[in-house]
mmCIF file of the C-alpha atoms, coordinates in Angstrom:
data_MODEL
# 
_entry.id   MODEL 
# 
loop_
_atom_site.group_PDB 
_atom_site.id 
_atom_site.type_symbol 
_atom_site.label_atom_id 
_atom_site.label_alt_id 
_atom_site.label_comp_id 
_atom_site.label_asym_id 
_atom_site.label_entity_id 
_atom_site.label_seq_id 
_atom_site.pdbx_PDB_ins_code 
_atom_site.Cartn_x 
_atom_site.Cartn_y 
_atom_site.Cartn_z 
_atom_site.occupancy 
_atom_site.B_iso_or_equiv 
_atom_site.pdbx_formal_charge 
_atom_site.auth_seq_id 
_atom_site.auth_comp_id 
_atom_site.auth_asym_id 
_atom_site.auth_atom_id 
_atom_site.pdbx_PDB_model_num 
ATOM 1   C CA . UNK A 1 1   ? -52.838 -17.902 -152.218 1.00 0.00 ? 1   UNK A CA 1 
ATOM 2   C CA . UNK A 1 2   ? -51.920 -19.802 -149.020 1.00 0.00 ? 2   UNK A CA 1 
ATOM 3   C CA . UNK A 1 3   ? -52.521 -18.562 -145.082 1.00 0.00 ? 3   UNK A CA 1 
ATOM 4   C CA . UNK A 1 4   ? -49.867 -18.928 -142.472 1.00 0.00 ? 4   UNK A CA 1 
ATOM 5   C CA . UNK A 1 5   ? -50.122 -18.582 -138.623 1.00 0.00 ? 5   UNK A CA 1 
ATOM 6   C CA . UNK A 1 6   ? -46.704 -16.409 -138.044 1.00 0.00 ? 6   UNK A CA 1 
ATOM 7   C CA . UNK A 1 7   ? -45.535 -16.173 -134.365 1.00 0.00 ? 7   UNK A CA 1 
ATOM 8   C CA . UNK A 1 8   ? -42.633 -13.377 -133.579 1.00 0.00 ? 8   UNK A CA 1 
ATOM 9   C CA . UNK A 1 9   ? -40.214 -14.950 -131.375 1.00 0.00 ? 9   UNK A CA 1 
ATOM 10  C CA . UNK A 1 10  ? -39.354 -11.917 -129.664 1.00 0.00 ? 10  UNK A CA 1 
ATOM 11  C CA . UNK A 1 11  ? -42.669 -10.676 -128.398 1.00 0.00 ? 11  UNK A CA 1 
ATOM 12  C CA . UNK A 1 12  ? -44.446 -13.967 -128.652 1.00 0.00 ? 12  UNK A CA 1 
ATOM 13  C CA . UNK A 1 13  ? -47.361 -12.277 -131.074 1.00 0.00 ? 13  UNK A CA 1 
ATOM 14  C CA . UNK A 1 14  ? -49.238 -14.696 -133.300 1.00 0.00 ? 14  UNK A CA 1 
ATOM 15  C CA . UNK A 1 15  ? -50.831 -13.452 -136.429 1.00 0.00 ? 15  UNK A CA 1 
ATOM 16  C CA . UNK A 1 16  ? -52.322 -14.646 -139.593 1.00 0.00 ? 16  UNK A CA 1 
ATOM 17  C CA . UNK A 1 17  ? -50.825 -13.749 -143.219 1.00 0.00 ? 17  UNK A CA 1 
ATOM 18  C CA . UNK A 1 18  ? -51.422 -14.660 -146.451 1.00 0.00 ? 18  UNK A CA 1 
ATOM 19  C CA . UNK A 1 19  ? -49.057 -15.275 -149.234 1.00 0.00 ? 19  UNK A CA 1 
ATOM 20  C CA . UNK A 1 20  ? -49.145 -15.655 -153.018 1.00 0.00 ? 20  UNK A CA 1 
ATOM 21  C CA . UNK A 1 21  ? -47.529 -19.387 -152.471 1.00 0.00 ? 21  UNK A CA 1 
ATOM 22  C CA . UNK A 1 22  ? -45.417 -20.988 -149.919 1.00 0.00 ? 22  UNK A CA 1 
ATOM 23  C CA . UNK A 1 23  ? -42.515 -20.409 -152.270 1.00 0.00 ? 23  UNK A CA 1 
ATOM 24  C CA . UNK A 1 24  ? -43.219 -16.652 -151.926 1.00 0.00 ? 24  UNK A CA 1 
ATOM 25  C CA . UNK A 1 25  ? -43.147 -17.009 -148.065 1.00 0.00 ? 25  UNK A CA 1 
ATOM 26  C CA . UNK A 1 26  ? -39.822 -18.576 -148.370 1.00 0.00 ? 26  UNK A CA 1 
ATOM 27  C CA . UNK A 1 27  ? -38.425 -15.978 -150.840 1.00 0.00 ? 27  UNK A CA 1 
ATOM 28  C CA . UNK A 1 28  ? -39.820 -12.966 -148.506 1.00 0.00 ? 28  UNK A CA 1 
ATOM 29  C CA . UNK A 1 29  ? -38.193 -14.769 -145.381 1.00 0.00 ? 29  UNK A CA 1 
ATOM 30  C CA . UNK A 1 30  ? -34.825 -15.380 -147.015 1.00 0.00 ? 30  UNK A CA 1 
ATOM 31  C CA . UNK A 1 31  ? -35.005 -11.380 -148.302 1.00 0.00 ? 31  UNK A CA 1 
ATOM 32  C CA . UNK A 1 32  ? -35.685 -10.291 -144.597 1.00 0.00 ? 32  UNK A CA 1 
ATOM 33  C CA . UNK A 1 33  ? -38.793 -8.647  -145.766 1.00 0.00 ? 33  UNK A CA 1 
ATOM 34  C CA . UNK A 1 34  ? -41.392 -10.353 -142.987 1.00 0.00 ? 34  UNK A CA 1 
ATOM 35  C CA . UNK A 1 35  ? -41.443 -8.761  -139.984 1.00 0.00 ? 35  UNK A CA 1 
ATOM 36  C CA . UNK A 1 36  ? -43.779 -8.350  -136.597 1.00 0.00 ? 36  UNK A CA 1 
ATOM 37  C CA . UNK A 1 37  ? -46.069 -5.563  -136.806 1.00 0.00 ? 37  UNK A CA 1 
ATOM 38  C CA . UNK A 1 38  ? -46.103 -5.342  -132.766 1.00 0.00 ? 38  UNK A CA 1 
ATOM 39  C CA . UNK A 1 39  ? -42.214 -5.022  -132.445 1.00 0.00 ? 39  UNK A CA 1 
ATOM 40  C CA . UNK A 1 40  ? -40.828 -4.845  -135.906 1.00 0.00 ? 40  UNK A CA 1 
ATOM 41  C CA . UNK A 1 41  ? -38.608 -8.078  -135.142 1.00 0.00 ? 41  UNK A CA 1 
ATOM 42  C CA . UNK A 1 42  ? -37.571 -10.050 -138.278 1.00 0.00 ? 42  UNK A CA 1 
ATOM 43  C CA . UNK A 1 43  ? -37.488 -12.986 -136.106 1.00 0.00 ? 43  UNK A CA 1 
ATOM 44  C CA . UNK A 1 44  ? -40.873 -14.365 -137.501 1.00 0.00 ? 44  UNK A CA 1 
ATOM 45  C CA . UNK A 1 45  ? -41.678 -18.262 -138.178 1.00 0.00 ? 45  UNK A CA 1 
ATOM 46  C CA . UNK A 1 46  ? -44.757 -19.834 -139.320 1.00 0.00 ? 46  UNK A CA 1 
ATOM 47  C CA . UNK A 1 47  ? -46.235 -22.266 -137.226 1.00 0.00 ? 47  UNK A CA 1 
ATOM 48  C CA . UNK A 1 48  ? -47.278 -25.820 -137.671 1.00 0.00 ? 48  UNK A CA 1 
ATOM 49  C CA . UNK A 1 49  ? -50.795 -25.729 -139.353 1.00 0.00 ? 49  UNK A CA 1 
ATOM 50  C CA . UNK A 1 50  ? -53.406 -28.304 -140.558 1.00 0.00 ? 50  UNK A CA 1 
ATOM 51  C CA . UNK A 1 51  ? -54.327 -28.203 -144.264 1.00 0.00 ? 51  UNK A CA 1 
ATOM 52  C CA . UNK A 1 52  ? -57.467 -26.775 -145.529 1.00 0.00 ? 52  UNK A CA 1 
ATOM 53  C CA . UNK A 1 53  ? -59.224 -29.385 -147.478 1.00 0.00 ? 53  UNK A CA 1 
ATOM 54  C CA . UNK A 1 54  ? -62.531 -28.546 -149.266 1.00 0.00 ? 54  UNK A CA 1 
ATOM 55  C CA . UNK A 1 55  ? -65.730 -30.493 -149.017 1.00 0.00 ? 55  UNK A CA 1 
ATOM 56  C CA . UNK A 1 56  ? -69.192 -29.999 -148.621 1.00 0.00 ? 56  UNK A CA 1 
ATOM 57  C CA . UNK A 1 57  ? -69.334 -27.950 -145.211 1.00 0.00 ? 57  UNK A CA 1 
ATOM 58  C CA . UNK A 1 58  ? -66.476 -25.613 -146.445 1.00 0.00 ? 58  UNK A CA 1 
ATOM 59  C CA . UNK A 1 59  ? -67.186 -25.161 -149.826 1.00 0.00 ? 59  UNK A CA 1 
ATOM 60  C CA . UNK A 1 60  ? -69.089 -21.987 -149.108 1.00 0.00 ? 60  UNK A CA 1 
ATOM 61  C CA . UNK A 1 61  ? -65.782 -20.694 -147.873 1.00 0.00 ? 61  UNK A CA 1 
ATOM 62  C CA . UNK A 1 62  ? -63.720 -21.668 -150.885 1.00 0.00 ? 62  UNK A CA 1 
ATOM 63  C CA . UNK A 1 63  ? -66.389 -19.708 -153.133 1.00 0.00 ? 63  UNK A CA 1 
ATOM 64  C CA . UNK A 1 64  ? -65.721 -16.766 -150.896 1.00 0.00 ? 64  UNK A CA 1 
ATOM 65  C CA . UNK A 1 65  ? -62.004 -17.325 -151.259 1.00 0.00 ? 65  UNK A CA 1 
ATOM 66  C CA . UNK A 1 66  ? -62.435 -17.321 -155.340 1.00 0.00 ? 66  UNK A CA 1 
ATOM 67  C CA . UNK A 1 67  ? -64.346 -13.869 -154.718 1.00 0.00 ? 67  UNK A CA 1 
ATOM 68  C CA . UNK A 1 68  ? -61.985 -12.298 -152.772 1.00 0.00 ? 68  UNK A CA 1 
ATOM 69  C CA . UNK A 1 69  ? -59.072 -13.665 -154.966 1.00 0.00 ? 69  UNK A CA 1 
ATOM 70  C CA . UNK A 1 70  ? -60.939 -11.937 -157.860 1.00 0.00 ? 70  UNK A CA 1 
ATOM 71  C CA . UNK A 1 71  ? -61.310 -8.683  -156.123 1.00 0.00 ? 71  UNK A CA 1 
ATOM 72  C CA . UNK A 1 72  ? -57.656 -8.655  -155.702 1.00 0.00 ? 72  UNK A CA 1 
ATOM 73  C CA . UNK A 1 73  ? -56.943 -9.038  -159.292 1.00 0.00 ? 73  UNK A CA 1 
ATOM 74  C CA . UNK A 1 74  ? -59.580 -6.350  -159.975 1.00 0.00 ? 74  UNK A CA 1 
ATOM 75  C CA . UNK A 1 75  ? -57.790 -3.897  -157.461 1.00 0.00 ? 75  UNK A CA 1 
ATOM 76  C CA . UNK A 1 76  ? -54.279 -4.810  -159.100 1.00 0.00 ? 76  UNK A CA 1 
ATOM 77  C CA . UNK A 1 77  ? -55.709 -4.103  -162.812 1.00 0.00 ? 77  UNK A CA 1 
ATOM 78  C CA . UNK A 1 78  ? -57.297 -0.600  -161.401 1.00 0.00 ? 78  UNK A CA 1 
ATOM 79  C CA . UNK A 1 79  ? -53.634 0.062   -160.083 1.00 0.00 ? 79  UNK A CA 1 
ATOM 80  C CA . UNK A 1 80  ? -51.898 -1.053  -163.068 1.00 0.00 ? 80  UNK A CA 1 
ATOM 81  C CA . UNK A 1 81  ? -54.416 1.126   -165.439 1.00 0.00 ? 81  UNK A CA 1 
ATOM 82  C CA . UNK A 1 82  ? -54.294 4.034   -163.257 1.00 0.00 ? 82  UNK A CA 1 
ATOM 83  C CA . UNK A 1 83  ? -50.966 4.774   -161.684 1.00 0.00 ? 83  UNK A CA 1 
ATOM 84  C CA . UNK A 1 84  ? -47.642 4.892   -163.001 1.00 0.00 ? 84  UNK A CA 1 
ATOM 85  C CA . UNK A 1 85  ? -45.310 1.892   -161.886 1.00 0.00 ? 85  UNK A CA 1 
ATOM 86  C CA . UNK A 1 86  ? -42.023 3.492   -160.543 1.00 0.00 ? 86  UNK A CA 1 
ATOM 87  C CA . UNK A 1 87  ? -40.687 -0.010  -159.622 1.00 0.00 ? 87  UNK A CA 1 
ATOM 88  C CA . UNK A 1 88  ? -37.714 0.312   -156.675 1.00 0.00 ? 88  UNK A CA 1 
ATOM 89  C CA . UNK A 1 89  ? -37.776 3.772   -157.163 1.00 0.00 ? 89  UNK A CA 1 
ATOM 90  C CA . UNK A 1 90  ? -41.106 4.360   -155.390 1.00 0.00 ? 90  UNK A CA 1 
ATOM 91  C CA . UNK A 1 91  ? -39.587 6.338   -152.295 1.00 0.00 ? 91  UNK A CA 1 
ATOM 92  C CA . UNK A 1 92  ? -37.506 8.906   -154.291 1.00 0.00 ? 92  UNK A CA 1 
ATOM 93  C CA . UNK A 1 93  ? -40.604 9.383   -156.711 1.00 0.00 ? 93  UNK A CA 1 
ATOM 94  C CA . UNK A 1 94  ? -42.886 9.751   -153.837 1.00 0.00 ? 94  UNK A CA 1 
ATOM 95  C CA . UNK A 1 95  ? -40.778 12.408  -152.113 1.00 0.00 ? 95  UNK A CA 1 
ATOM 96  C CA . UNK A 1 96  ? -40.379 14.146  -155.596 1.00 0.00 ? 96  UNK A CA 1 
ATOM 97  C CA . UNK A 1 97  ? -43.891 14.394  -156.026 1.00 0.00 ? 97  UNK A CA 1 
ATOM 98  C CA . UNK A 1 98  ? -44.725 15.364  -152.421 1.00 0.00 ? 98  UNK A CA 1 
ATOM 99  C CA . UNK A 1 99  ? -41.871 18.214  -152.278 1.00 0.00 ? 99  UNK A CA 1 
ATOM 100 C CA . UNK A 1 100 ? -43.254 19.441  -155.510 1.00 0.00 ? 100 UNK A CA 1 
ATOM 101 C CA . UNK A 1 101 ? -39.857 18.808  -157.615 1.00 0.00 ? 101 UNK A CA 1 
ATOM 102 C CA . UNK A 1 102 ? -42.032 16.680  -159.989 1.00 0.00 ? 102 UNK A CA 1 
ATOM 103 C CA . UNK A 1 103 ? -45.882 17.139  -160.933 1.00 0.00 ? 103 UNK A CA 1 
ATOM 104 C CA . UNK A 1 104 ? -47.471 13.949  -161.604 1.00 0.00 ? 104 UNK A CA 1 
ATOM 105 C CA . UNK A 1 105 ? -51.196 13.820  -162.649 1.00 0.00 ? 105 UNK A CA 1 
ATOM 106 C CA . UNK A 1 106 ? -51.397 10.188  -161.811 1.00 0.00 ? 106 UNK A CA 1 
ATOM 107 C CA . UNK A 1 107 ? -50.403 8.221   -158.663 1.00 0.00 ? 107 UNK A CA 1 
ATOM 108 C CA . UNK A 1 108 ? -47.401 5.855   -158.526 1.00 0.00 ? 108 UNK A CA 1 
ATOM 109 C CA . UNK A 1 109 ? -46.907 2.551   -157.337 1.00 0.00 ? 109 UNK A CA 1 
ATOM 110 C CA . UNK A 1 110 ? -43.588 0.202   -157.097 1.00 0.00 ? 110 UNK A CA 1 
ATOM 111 C CA . UNK A 1 111 ? -41.656 -1.146  -154.064 1.00 0.00 ? 111 UNK A CA 1 
ATOM 112 C CA . UNK A 1 112 ? -40.472 0.157   -151.005 1.00 0.00 ? 112 UNK A CA 1 
ATOM 113 C CA . UNK A 1 113 ? -38.588 -1.406  -147.876 1.00 0.00 ? 113 UNK A CA 1 
ATOM 114 C CA . UNK A 1 114 ? -40.135 -1.516  -144.521 1.00 0.00 ? 114 UNK A CA 1 
ATOM 115 C CA . UNK A 1 115 ? -37.900 1.280   -143.546 1.00 0.00 ? 115 UNK A CA 1 
ATOM 116 C CA . UNK A 1 116 ? -38.511 3.380   -146.474 1.00 0.00 ? 116 UNK A CA 1 
ATOM 117 C CA . UNK A 1 117 ? -42.247 3.146   -145.938 1.00 0.00 ? 117 UNK A CA 1 
ATOM 118 C CA . UNK A 1 118 ? -41.566 4.163   -142.250 1.00 0.00 ? 118 UNK A CA 1 
ATOM 119 C CA . UNK A 1 119 ? -39.471 7.245   -143.352 1.00 0.00 ? 119 UNK A CA 1 
ATOM 120 C CA . UNK A 1 120 ? -41.710 8.375   -145.798 1.00 0.00 ? 120 UNK A CA 1 
ATOM 121 C CA . UNK A 1 121 ? -44.585 8.261   -143.338 1.00 0.00 ? 121 UNK A CA 1 
ATOM 122 C CA . UNK A 1 122 ? -42.578 10.172  -140.801 1.00 0.00 ? 122 UNK A CA 1 
ATOM 123 C CA . UNK A 1 123 ? -42.006 12.853  -143.438 1.00 0.00 ? 123 UNK A CA 1 
ATOM 124 C CA . UNK A 1 124 ? -45.768 12.958  -143.942 1.00 0.00 ? 124 UNK A CA 1 
ATOM 125 C CA . UNK A 1 125 ? -45.900 11.462  -147.036 1.00 0.00 ? 125 UNK A CA 1 
ATOM 126 C CA . UNK A 1 126 ? -48.968 9.408   -147.098 1.00 0.00 ? 126 UNK A CA 1 
ATOM 127 C CA . UNK A 1 127 ? -48.333 5.686   -148.414 1.00 0.00 ? 127 UNK A CA 1 
ATOM 128 C CA . UNK A 1 128 ? -50.267 2.594   -148.275 1.00 0.00 ? 128 UNK A CA 1 
ATOM 129 C CA . UNK A 1 129 ? -48.802 -1.141  -148.391 1.00 0.00 ? 129 UNK A CA 1 
ATOM 130 C CA . UNK A 1 130 ? -51.031 -3.525  -150.339 1.00 0.00 ? 130 UNK A CA 1 
ATOM 131 C CA . UNK A 1 131 ? -50.349 -7.085  -150.922 1.00 0.00 ? 131 UNK A CA 1 
ATOM 132 C CA . UNK A 1 132 ? -49.183 -7.972  -154.413 1.00 0.00 ? 132 UNK A CA 1 
ATOM 133 C CA . UNK A 1 133 ? -49.753 -11.335 -156.321 1.00 0.00 ? 133 UNK A CA 1 
ATOM 134 C CA . UNK A 1 134 ? -48.580 -12.698 -159.180 1.00 0.00 ? 134 UNK A CA 1 
ATOM 135 C CA . UNK A 1 135 ? -51.191 -13.527 -161.949 1.00 0.00 ? 135 UNK A CA 1 
ATOM 136 C CA . UNK A 1 136 ? -50.287 -17.275 -162.495 1.00 0.00 ? 136 UNK A CA 1 
ATOM 137 C CA . UNK A 1 137 ? -49.922 -18.553 -158.661 1.00 0.00 ? 137 UNK A CA 1 
ATOM 138 C CA . UNK A 1 138 ? -52.162 -20.619 -156.644 1.00 0.00 ? 138 UNK A CA 1 
# 
């Protein structure tokens, strides 16, 4: 995983965000899936950052990072085991369950655009956005 400091070019907000890899950041940026959580602008750029090197003084931080990474993997495994994967049909399936067209004993997970998540919340459909990392990255 890699952490970038991002800056919104519209409202000048600076914030940190984690990515599975630098390639993942570039992929999300290219697909316009990165936006400012303050003004919703897609004009978000990463700033120059110094590398984080592991030495004796920050070894504890590295161990904490490993624990966090392991916890993310545990959450993902829990979700994969206990929820049904619906892929890109998440918004449709969430509406079907919410409006009782479809009864589902298990929860669902999948992908949705920022706009779809916003629309679901406006309709009163409770959704959560969580980071998802590939098993073999960083």
